[in-house]
N, C-alpha and C positions, 0 to 999 in steps of 0.2 A: 445489443444486450444492454439492459438497463441496471444501472447500479444505484441502490437506494442508500448506501452507508458513503459512499465517495462523494465528496463534494469539491467544486472548483469554484473559488471566489477571487476574482482579480484585486480585490481590495484587502485579501487575506494571504499572508504567505506568499505573495507574488504570483497568484493563481496556480500554485503546485497543488496537484490532487491530495486531499486530507479526509481524515477520517470524519464524518458526520460533523462537519464544520468546527472541528476540533482543531486545535494547531499541532496536530501529529500527522506528518505526511505519509502517503501511502509507501513511499520509497523508506521511511525509516522502519515501518512495520516489516516489508519485504526483506529489507536487509538484515534486520534480526533474525527472521525465519532463515535465512541463506547462512547466516552466522551460526545456526545449529540451536538458537534458542526455542524451547517449546512455546506453544501457546499460553500456557500457565506462567511461564517466565515473563513473557511479553505483558501479559494481564497483570502481573505483579509489578512490573517497571511503570505501567501505565494504566492505573486504576480506572480510568473513565473509559477505557476500551471494554469492549464485550467480545466474547468469543466470535460471534458472527462478523465482527469488524475484522478480525484478522483473516478470517476465511473470505471475505469479500476483497480484502486487500491483494490476497494472492491470486485470485480470479481476476482481479482488475489488471494486475501486472501480466498476467499471461496473456490477456487481451491486447495489451499495449505492444507486447512484444510480437504477437502475431500480426500486427498490423504496420509494422515497419521493417525496413531491411536494415540489419545490423552490420557493421564493418567486421567481418569475421576474415580471418586469415586461412586460407586453404593449404593444408601441408600435404 
């Protein structure tokens, strides 16, 4: 899968995946969604973002989780 809005630059933010070269980490956007914020609220908080940035951040996070084993406790 190719991501056009997610960038990784070792010289910026320690190589953390960010949105379109901005200093806005994907994890920040996904965390805001997880906290219950709407896309509109995220766009208000980060005016440089576009709706497609938020959607691609969520898709990127889903792909990242799909690619690794997470340490989950079985109950």
